[in-house]
C-alpha positions in Angstrom: 1.5 -56.3 -12.1 0.4 -53.4 -14.0 2.0 -50.8 -12.4 4.1 -53.4 -11.1 6.9 -56.1 -11.6 5.6 -59.6 -9.7 8.2 -60.5 -7.0 7.6 -63.9 -6.5 9.6 -64.4 -3.2 8.1 -62.1 -1.1 6.8 -59.2 -3.0 4.8 -57.7 -5.8 6.5 -54.4 -6.8 4.2 -52.3 -8.7 4.2 -51.2 -12.4 6.1 -48.2 -13.4 5.1 -45.1 -14.8 7.1 -42.0 -15.3 5.2 -39.1 -13.6 5.8 -36.3 -14.8 6.9 -38.2 -17.9 10.7 -38.4 -18.1 12.8 -37.2 -20.9 14.6 -40.7 -21.1 13.9 -43.8 -19.6 14.6 -44.4 -15.9 15.0 -47.5 -13.8 13.4 -48.4 -10.5 15.0 -50.9 -8.4 13.6 -52.5 -5.1 15.3 -55.1 -3.0 12.6 -57.4 -1.3 13.0 -58.6 2.2 13.9 -61.8 0.9 16.8 -60.3 -1.1 15.4 -60.5 -4.5 16.2 -57.4 -6.8 13.4 -56.6 -9.1 14.0 -53.6 -11.9 11.8 -52.2 -14.4 11.9 -49.3 -16.8 9.8 -46.4 -16.5 8.5 -45.4 -20.0 6.4 -42.4 -20.9 3.1 -44.5 -21.1 3.5 -48.0 -19.8 6.7 -49.8 -18.5 8.0 -53.1 -19.6 9.1 -55.6 -16.9 12.6 -56.8 -17.3 12.0 -59.8 -14.8 10.3 -62.7 -16.1 9.2 -64.8 -13.3 8.5 -67.8 -15.4 10.0 -70.6 -12.9 8.0 -69.2 -10.1 4.9 -69.2 -12.1 5.4 -72.9 -12.5 6.3 -73.6 -9.0 3.7 -71.4 -7.6 0.8 -73.1 -9.7 2.1 -76.6 -8.8 2.1 -75.9 -5.1 -1.3 -74.5 -5.3 -2.7 -77.7 -7.1 -0.8 -79.9 -4.8 -2.3 -78.2 -1.8 -5.7 -78.2 -3.0 -5.6 -81.9 -3.6 -4.1 -82.5 -0.3 -6.5 -80.6 1.7 -9.6 -81.7 0.0 -11.3 -78.3 0.4 -14.2 -76.7 -1.7 -13.6 -74.0 -4.1 -16.1 -71.3 -3.2 -18.3 -69.8 -5.8 -18.6 -66.4 -4.0 -16.0 -64.6 -2.0 -16.4 -61.6 0.1 -13.3 -59.7 1.1 -13.2 -57.2 4.1 -11.0 -54.0 3.4 -9.3 -51.9 5.6 -8.3 -48.7 3.8 -5.5 -46.8 5.2 -5.0 -43.4 3.7 -1.5 -41.9 4.0 -1.0 -38.2 3.6 1.4 -35.2 4.1 -0.8 -32.7 5.3 -3.7 -32.1 3.0 -1.6 -33.8 0.0 -3.0 -37.3 -0.5 -5.7 -36.9 2.2 -8.4 -38.4 0.0 -12.2 -38.2 1.0 -14.1 -40.9 2.3 -16.2 -40.4 -0.8 -13.2 -41.3 -3.1 -12.5 -44.4 -1.0 -16.1 -45.4 -1.5 -15.9 -44.8 -5.4 -12.6 -47.1 -5.5 -14.6 -49.8 -3.7 -17.2 -49.4 -6.1 -14.7 -49.7 -9.1 -13.3 -52.9 -7.3 -16.7 -54.4 -7.3 -17.6 -53.5 -11.0 -14.5 -54.7 -12.3 -14.5 -58.0 -10.4 -18.2 -58.4 -11.1 -17.8 -58.2 -14.8 -19.6 -55.0 -15.4 -17.3 -54.2 -18.2 -18.2 -57.1 -20.3 -15.8 -59.6 -18.7 -16.3 -62.4 -16.3 -17.8 -62.2 -12.9 -14.9 -63.4 -10.8 -17.4 -64.1 -7.8 -15.4 -61.5 -5.8 -17.1 -58.7 -3.7 -15.4 -56.1 -1.6 -16.8 -54.7 1.5 -15.2 -51.7 3.2 -15.1 -52.1 6.9 -12.7 -49.4 7.9 -11.1 -46.2 6.8 -8.2 -44.6 8.7 -6.0 -41.6 8.2 -2.1 -41.2 9.1 -0.4 -37.8 8.5 3.1 -38.8 8.1 5.4 -37.0 5.4 8.0 -39.9 5.4 5.5 -42.8 4.9 3.3 -40.8 2.5 6.4 -40.0 0.2 8.2 -43.1 0.5 6.0 -46.0 1.1 8.1 -48.4 -0.4 11.1 -47.5 1.7 9.0 -47.6 4.8 6.8 -50.4 4.0 7.7 -52.7 7.4 7.1 -49.7 9.6 3.7 -48.5 7.9 2.3 -51.9 7.9 3.7 -52.9 11.4 1.8 -50.0 12.7 -1.6 -50.0 10.4 -2.2 -53.8 9.4 -5.4 -55.2 11.0 -7.2 -58.5 10.5 -6.3 -61.9 9.2 -5.2 -63.6 5.9 -8.7 -62.8 4.3 -8.6 -59.0 5.1 -7.2 -56.8 2.4 -5.3 -53.9 3.8 -5.3 -51.4 1.2 -3.1 -48.3 1.3 -2.9 -45.2 -0.6 0.0 -43.0 -0.7 2.5 -41.0 -3.1 4.0 -44.2 -4.5 6.5 -42.4 -6.5 7.4 -41.3 -10.3 8.4 -44.7 -11.3 5.8 -47.0 -9.9 1.9 -46.9 -9.3 1.7 -49.7 -6.7 2.6 -52.9 -5.3 1.3 -55.9 -3.7 2.0 -59.2 -1.8 1.2 -62.6 -3.0 -1.2 -64.7 -0.9 1.5 -67.6 -0.7 3.5 -65.1 1.5 1.1 -64.2 4.0 1.5 -67.0 6.4 5.4 -66.1 6.9 4.9 -62.4 6.9 1.3 -61.6 7.8 1.8 -58.1 8.9 3.5 -57.4 5.6 0.4 -58.7 3.7 -1.6 -56.1 1.4 -1.7 -53.4 -1.5 -0.4 -50.1 -1.8 -1.5 -48.0 -4.7 -0.8 -44.4 -5.7 -3.6 -42.1 -4.5 -3.5 -40.3 -7.8 -4.6 -43.4 -9.6 -8.0 -43.5 -7.7 -11.0 -42.8 -9.4 -10.8 -38.9 -10.7 -7.2 -39.0 -9.7 -4.5 -36.8 -11.5 -2.6 -39.4 -13.0 -3.3 -39.1 -17.0 -4.4 -42.5 -18.6 -4.2 -44.1 -15.1 -6.8 -42.4 -12.8 -10.1 -44.7 -13.2 -9.2 -46.8 -10.2 -7.7 -49.9 -12.0 -4.4 -49.9 -10.4 -6.0 -51.0 -7.4 -8.0 -53.5 -9.5 -4.7 -54.8 -10.9 -2.6 -55.0 -7.9 -5.4 -56.5 -5.9 -5.4 -59.1 -8.6 -1.9 -60.1 -7.5 -3.2 -60.2 -3.9 -5.5 -62.4 -4.9 -3.1 -64.8 -7.1 -3.1 -64.0 -10.5 -0.3 -63.0 -12.6 0.4 -60.5 -15.4 -1.0 -61.8 -18.8 2.5 -61.5 -20.2 4.3 -64.0 -17.8 6.5 -66.1 -19.9 5.9 -64.4 -23.1 4.8 -66.8 -25.6 6.1 -69.9 -23.6 4.1 -72.2 -21.4 2.5 -72.1 -19.2 2.2 -68.4 -19.7 0.3 -66.9 -16.8 -1.0 -70.3 -15.6 -4.8 -69.4 -17.0 -5.9 -71.3 -20.1 -8.0 -68.6 -21.6 -5.8 -65.6 -21.5 -4.0 -65.7 -24.8 -0.3 -65.5 -24.4 1.7 -62.2 -25.3 5.2 -61.6 -25.6 5.5 -58.1 -24.0 3.3 -56.0 -21.9 0.8 -53.6 -23.4 1.5 -49.6 -24.0 -1.4 -47.6 -24.3 -4.4 -49.2 -26.2 -3.4 -50.8 -29.4 -5.6 -52.2 -32.1 -5.2 -55.7 -33.1 -1.8 -56.2 -31.0 -0.5 -60.0 -31.7 2.9 -61.0 -30.0 2.7 -64.5 -30.1 1.8 -66.8 -33.0 -1.4 -69.2 -33.4 -3.4 -68.1 -29.8 -5.5 -65.2 -30.8 -4.7 -61.4 -30.3 -3.0 -60.4 -27.2 -5.5 -59.5 -24.0 -5.0 -55.8 -24.0 -8.2 -55.3 -22.2 -7.5 -57.6 -19.4 -7.2 -56.0 -15.9 -3.7 -58.0 -15.8 -1.9 -56.4 -18.6 -0.4 -52.8 -18.6 -2.9 -51.0 -20.6 -4.3 -47.5 -20.3 -7.3 -47.7 -17.8 -9.7 -46.7 -20.4 -8.6 -49.8 -22.4 -9.1 -52.1 -19.5 -12.4 -53.8 -18.8 -12.1 -57.4 -18.0 -10.9 -60.8 -16.2 -11.5 -64.0 -17.8 -13.5 -67.2 -16.4 -10.2 -68.7 -15.9 -8.9 -66.1 -14.1 -11.8 -65.9 -11.7 -11.4 -69.8 -11.2 -7.6 -69.2 -10.4 -8.7 -66.5 -7.9 -11.3 -68.8 -6.1 -8.7 -71.6 -5.9 -6.2 -69.4 -4.4 -8.5 -68.2 -1.8 -9.6 -71.6 -0.7 -5.9 -72.6 -0.2 -4.4 -69.5 1.3 -6.9 -66.8 2.1 -10.0 -68.4 3.4 -10.5 -67.8 7.2 -8.6 -70.1 9.2 -11.4 -72.1 11.4 -8.8 -72.6 14.3 
């Protein structure tokens, strides 16, 4: 996930960014609650995932379509996502203002609404609450304290986005759960971002608020554009050209797979600089709405 490695069994660990830039590549490793080890290399600009979750993309896409056919449920044209924003801090550090939170929500709506020139995915975000927790341990090590944090702060059902800001670390910018996991671990559902990646933050190249856009894409069920490299089914979305490797910076004419168009360096689900990102595709929007219908639409029971 941009700023993240997709952990298909239970977690989406976030994409790595060395900050301050490391003199040499470092390796960040997380063990998910399902025991799946994910690793990624922190680079001066953008990480490259060493984990290629190709078989899981195939399995997850197959299960999605089987459930959709079996349940015979309608796919919505529009989705409204309630957001509960949890600000973690250590004293004044990380205590982002309500205005910053509002700007992050506005950034989400602009990105998912297609205002940068991409497709309107049909997704809209509505902030319903903001709370603050001054806890040095939680703030400085949210991945290590994920269960404690979410057990205390998580609110709402499967359709509610619990979005947490903290000092995620020098190796990653954020992490997210996938929708398929919500039923089994509802309290762990949600997205965690580094507060410095919010609009106006201090992370060079990653401070326009697009880390949240990227991680929430995983929460809504879309994968990295570079999943499976040049091999089918890629990211299980037909209109995102395949790419062999994640993008660093904002290169011109990057083309790592033959015959299918240049790499989608401007897509929110790649690893490009924030200033390079501007779009989701119609196919990504369609997948999000299918996933929502199966896994996240509010239960009527």
